[in-house]
Structures are given as C-alpha cells and as structure tokens.
C-alpha positions in Angstrom: -19.4 -19.7 29.4 -19.5 -15.9 28.9 -19.6 -14.0 25.7 -18.6 -10.4 25.2 -19.5 -8.0 22.4 -18.1 -4.6 21.4 -20.0 -2.1 19.4 -17.2 0.2 18.3 -17.5 3.8 17.4 -14.9 6.6 17.0 -15.0 7.9 20.5 -16.6 5.2 22.6 -17.2 1.4 22.8 -20.4 -0.2 24.1 -19.5 -3.4 26.0 -22.0 -6.2 26.7 -21.3 -9.5 28.4 -23.9 -12.3 28.5 -23.8 -15.8 29.9 -24.5 -19.1 28.2 -28.2 -18.7 28.7 -28.3 -15.2 27.0 -28.7 -13.3 30.3 -27.0 -9.9 30.3 -24.3 -9.8 33.0 -22.6 -6.5 32.2 -23.3 -3.5 30.1 -21.0 -0.5 30.0 -19.7 2.3 27.7 -16.0 2.9 27.8 -13.6 5.1 25.8 -12.5 3.8 22.4 -8.8 3.5 23.2 -7.8 -0.2 23.2 -6.7 -0.3 26.9 -10.1 0.7 28.1 -12.2 -2.2 26.7 -9.4 -4.6 27.7 -9.5 -3.3 31.3 -13.3 -3.6 31.3 -13.2 -7.2 30.2 -10.4 -8.1 32.5 -12.1 -6.7 35.5 -15.3 -8.7 34.9 -13.9 -11.4 37.1 -14.9 -14.5 35.0 -13.1 -16.1 32.0 -14.6 -14.9 28.8 -15.0 -17.5 26.1 -15.1 -15.2 23.1 -15.2 -11.5 22.2 -17.1 -10.5 19.1 -17.2 -7.3 17.1 -18.4 -6.2 13.7 -15.9 -5.9 10.8 -15.1 -2.3 9.9 -12.4 0.3 9.6 -11.9 0.5 13.4 -11.7 -3.3 13.8 -8.1 -4.1 13.0 -6.4 -2.1 15.7 -8.8 -3.3 18.4 -8.5 -6.9 17.3 -4.8 -6.8 17.6 -4.9 -5.3 21.1 -7.5 -7.7 22.4 -5.6 -10.7 21.1 -2.4 -9.5 22.7 -4.4 -9.3 26.0 -5.2 -13.0 25.6 -8.8 -12.9 24.3 -10.3 -15.0 21.6 -11.6 -12.4 19.2 -14.2 -13.1 16.6 -14.6 -10.5 13.8 -18.1 -10.9 12.2 -19.2 -10.2 8.6 -20.7 -6.8 8.5 -23.6 -7.5 6.2 -24.9 -10.4 8.4 -24.6 -8.3 11.5 -26.5 -5.4 9.9 -29.3 -7.8 8.8 -29.6 -9.0 12.4 -29.5 -5.5 13.9 -32.2 -4.3 11.5 -34.8 -6.4 13.5 -34.2 -4.2 16.5 -36.9 -1.5 17.0 -34.6 1.1 18.6 -31.0 1.3 17.3 -28.6 2.3 20.0 -25.1 1.4 20.8 -26.3 -0.5 23.9 -28.8 -2.5 21.9 -26.3 -3.2 19.1 -23.7 -4.6 21.5 -26.4 -6.8 23.1 -27.4 -8.1 19.7 -23.9 -8.8 18.7 -23.4 -10.8 21.9 -26.5 -12.9 21.1 -25.2 -13.5 17.6 -21.9 -14.6 19.0 -23.6 -17.0 21.4 -25.8 -18.6 18.8 -22.9 -19.1 16.3 -24.9 -17.8 13.3 -22.2 -15.6 11.8 -19.4 -15.7 9.3 -16.0 -15.2 10.7 -13.9 -12.5 8.9 -10.2 -12.8 8.6 -8.3 -9.8 10.1 -5.3 -9.1 7.9 -1.8 -8.8 9.3 -0.1 -5.6 10.0 2.3 -6.2 7.1 -0.7 -6.5 4.7 -2.1 -3.2 5.9 1.3 -1.5 5.4 1.3 -2.7 1.8 -2.2 -1.5 1.3 -1.4 1.9 2.8 1.5 2.2 0.4 -0.5 1.2 -2.6 -3.4 3.5 -1.6 -1.1 6.5 -1.1 0.4 6.0 -4.6 -3.1 5.7 -6.2 -4.4 8.8 -4.4 -1.4 10.9 -5.7 -1.9 9.4 -9.2 -5.6 10.4 -9.2 -4.9 13.9 -8.0 -2.3 14.4 -10.8 -4.8 13.2 -13.4 -7.5 15.4 -12.0 -5.4 18.5 -12.2 -4.2 17.6 -15.7 -7.7 17.2 -17.0 -8.7 20.5 -15.4 -5.9 22.3 -17.0 -6.7 20.7 -20.4 -10.3 21.8 -20.0 -9.4 25.4 -19.2 -7.1 25.6 -22.1 -9.8 24.4 -24.5 -11.8 27.5 -23.7 -9.0 29.5 -25.4 -8.7 27.2 -28.3 -5.6 25.4 -27.1 -5.6 21.6 -27.5 -2.8 19.8 -25.8 -1.7 16.4 -27.4 -3.7 13.5 -26.1 -0.6 11.4 -25.3 1.8 13.3 -23.1 4.2 11.6 -20.7 3.8 12.7 -17.1 7.1 14.6 -17.2 6.4 16.3 -20.5 3.1 17.8 -19.4 4.6 20.6 -17.4 6.8 21.7 -20.3 4.0 21.5 -22.9 1.7 23.8 -20.8 4.4 26.3 -20.0 5.3 26.6 -23.7 1.7 27.2 -24.5 0.9 29.9 -21.9 4.2 31.7 -21.7 3.0 34.4 -24.2 -0.3 34.9 -22.3 0.2 36.8 -19.0 -3.4 36.6 -18.0 -3.6 32.8 -18.7 -0.3 32.3 -16.9 -1.6 34.0 -13.8 -4.5 31.6 -13.7 -2.8 28.3 -14.6 0.7 28.6 -13.2 -0.4 27.9 -9.5 -2.3 24.8 -10.7 0.8 23.7 -12.6 3.0 24.2 -9.6 0.6 22.1 -7.5 0.4 19.4 -10.1 4.2 19.3 -10.3 4.5 18.8 -6.5 1.9 16.1 -6.6 3.7 14.4 -9.5 7.0 14.4 -7.7 5.3 12.8 -4.6 3.7 10.2 -6.9 7.0 9.3 -8.4 8.6 8.9 -5.0 5.7 6.6 -3.9 5.9 4.7 -7.2 9.6 4.1 -6.5 8.9 2.8 -3.0 6.2 0.5 -4.3 8.4 -1.0 -7.0 11.3 -1.4 -4.5 9.0 -3.2 -2.1 7.8 -5.6 -4.8 11.4 -6.5 -5.9 12.5 -7.1 -2.4 9.6 -9.5 -1.7 10.2 -13.1 -2.6 6.5 -13.9 -3.2 6.0 -10.8 -5.4 9.2 -11.7 -7.4 7.6 -15.1 -8.2 4.4 -13.4 -9.2 6.2 -11.0 -11.6 7.6 -14.0 -13.4 4.0 -14.4 -14.9 3.7 -12.5 -18.2 1.7 -9.4 -17.7 2.1 -9.2 -13.9 4.0 -6.2 -12.7 4.9 -4.7 -9.4 1.5 -3.2 -8.7 -0.4 -6.3 -9.5 1.9 -8.5 -7.5 1.7 -6.3 -4.4 -2.1 -5.9 -4.7 -2.7 -9.6 -4.9 -0.3 -10.4 -2.0 -1.9 -7.8 0.3 -5.4 -9.0 -0.6 -4.7 -12.7 0.1 -2.5 -12.0 3.1 -2.5 -15.6 4.5 -2.9 -18.3 1.8 -3.5 -21.0 4.5 -6.9 -19.6 5.2 -8.2 -20.9 1.8 -8.9 -24.6 1.6 -8.3 -24.7 -2.1 -7.4 -22.3 -4.9 -11.0 -22.4 -6.2 -12.2 -20.6 -3.2 -10.0 -17.6 -3.9 -12.2 -16.4 -6.7 -15.3 -16.6 -4.5 -13.4 -14.6 -1.9 -12.9 -11.7 -4.4 -16.6 -11.9 -5.4 -15.8 -13.4 -8.8 -18.5 -16.0 -8.8 -22.1 -15.4 -9.8 -24.7 -14.8 -7.2 -27.5 -17.4 -6.9 -31.1 -17.2 -5.7 -32.9 -20.5 -5.2 -36.3 -20.9 -3.7 -38.7 -23.8 -4.5 -38.7 -24.3 -8.3 -36.7 -21.1 -8.8 -33.0 -21.3 -9.4 -31.6 -18.0 -10.8 -28.0 -17.3 -11.4 -27.2 -13.6 -11.1 -24.4 -11.4 -12.1 -20.9 -11.1 -10.5 -21.1 -9.0 -7.4 -19.4 -5.6 -7.5 -18.1 -6.3 -4.0 -14.6 -7.7 -3.4 -11.2 -6.2 -3.6 -11.2 -3.5 -6.3 -7.4 -3.6 -6.7 -7.5 -7.2 -7.8 -10.2 -6.4 -10.3 -8.2 -3.5 -11.6 -5.1 -5.7 -11.9 -7.0 -8.2 -14.1 -8.1 -5.3 -16.3 -4.5 -4.1 -16.7 -3.3 -7.6 -17.5 -5.9 -8.0 -20.3 -6.1 -4.5 -21.7 -2.9 -2.7 -21.1 -0.1 -5.3 -20.8 1.7 -6.0 -24.1 3.2 -9.2 -22.8 1.4 -12.2 -24.3 0.5 -15.3 -22.3 -1.9 -18.2 -22.3 -4.0 -16.4 -19.7 -4.3 -13.2 -21.8 -5.0 -15.3 -24.9 -7.9 -17.0 -23.1 -9.2 -13.6 -21.9 -9.1 -12.2 -25.5 -11.0 -15.2 -26.8 -13.6 -14.7 -24.1 -13.8 -11.0 -24.9 -14.6 -11.7 -28.5 -17.6 -14.0 -27.6 -18.8 -12.7 -24.3 -17.6 -9.1 -24.0 -14.8 -7.2 -22.1 -16.4 -7.2 -18.7 -16.9 -11.0 -18.6 -13.4 -11.5 -20.0 -11.9 -9.4 -17.2 -13.8 -11.5 -14.6 -12.5 -14.7 -16.2 -8.9 -13.4 -16.1 -9.3 -12.2 -12.5 -10.8 -15.5 -11.3 -7.9 -17.4 -12.9 
C-alpha cells in the first residue's frame, strides 16, 4: 500500500508518497491549485491507499477536490500533527510532508471531520453579520468617546436606528465638530444598513430551515443560536451519543493523570466560540424562561456565571 501526504501552503503544496515500509517513493512540490496535486497523485502509477493532510483554513477546498477525484482523504488534527513535527530538527515543507506521510502510515492520528459546503455557507453568512455588527459598535464607541471630550454624553441605551439622529441633533450647532464626526457617522450608517441586510438574510435562512425551526421552538433559542449550532454540528451522525457533543465543543474539563496524580483542569477555551456565545445569550439576555435557564441560574448563584454558561452550553 502507498500513502500520500500534502503539506499545504498558500502558493504551493509539498507532496510525499511512501510505501508500506515507510520508504519514500515520490517527493515533489506542485502549485496549490486543486488540479495540480490531483494530477501529481494520479500520475504516480500505483493505487494510493490514503491521502493525508493537516487541518487548517486551506483544507476544505482541497479535501473536496481530492474526494471528487476518488481519493480517500484523511484530515488530521492540527495539534497532534504539530507535536509530531516539532521533533524534526529542520522544519521545511518537504520534511513536513514526509512526517505527515509517516503519521498517516502509523495510524497515530485523530481524524477531523471536514464540514459540508452548506455548513460553510451558513458560517460565512453568520461571520459576515458578526463582522458588520462589530464594526458598527466600534464606530459608535469611537463617536461616543470623541463627544465626551466636549462634555457631550449620549444616552447609554440607544437603538441602532436612533443613534444617527441623536448624534446629528447634538452636533448640528457645532460646525467644527460636524466636520470631524459627520464622515464617521456616514460610514457607520452604511455599515449599519449592511448589517441589517445581513441580519434579514440570517433570519430568513433560519426560518426556511426545518431543523432550525425545531430548534427555535426551545425557549430562549433564536435564529442566530439555531443557525450557529446547526453549522457547528453539521452532521449529527458523526456523534455516537449526545454526550459526546459537549466534549466536541470543549465543554468538558481537561484531565492530567500520571502515576498517583489525577488532576482535573478547567474547561478548555478551544471549541466553537459561536456555540459558547449562544449559551451566554440564552442565560443572560433572553427573557424567555425555561427549565434550562432555571438550571443555569441556580448554578450561577452557587458556582458563578462562567460555570453556569458552560453548564447551559453542555446541555
């Protein structure tokens, strides 16, 4: 059997093919476009058992292309691969591809699920909405800070649509202040309109999805939470039981055991941040009451807010 490994970078891909004994049979650097590594592997002349590559931002597109070409693609957990590559004295793309091939041959790796194109489309829509929202908030805070220098304090609670009117009414009698702040106000208004359009698209996508509609039947779960959770899970069949979903989102404590030591650590900050944020919104911002929120509030009184959010997210 032959094993192939790809070390992917932005402009090139290092290809390494080894046999069942670990002997290198082919090493080559090809352009990063999907047809080039596919052509290199196809021209090898022998059937390739598996193709391995490290998980990263460039992984999805190449995995889809290799699978369409008929290869069995294995996406490896990045932290495990990084730990193995750290043992190499010289770090080059050629050596990295060779090490990935040896890891693939040995079987000492954790296979990473590559999400579907639909899931990535949902994540792109949610991320675009979040970026526009953050930029609007950044500009609002900057305008508030500049106005404080002149003794102007805007109300703390202003709806997104009323912010523009409140600032214009404040600075209309100050030509110098208007000259400085009106361009920022125009930029903020354009960003706000873009955010509202993306927000409408997100809510429409949630209401048109059958799974998200069922999620939204849970008290405290809205469109953003439902879409975030669906995009994060992607394929429910990849989980053997519902208990493993919490571990997937890094909502179980880390553990260090060696000899007589057995230490349970904190919850890892890794995992899907959107799912963690959804649990925070359900507990702290939603006014709808439910048994899940009641349990979270009881936990917050005894163990604190952060642990309560983790408990709600894990549920």
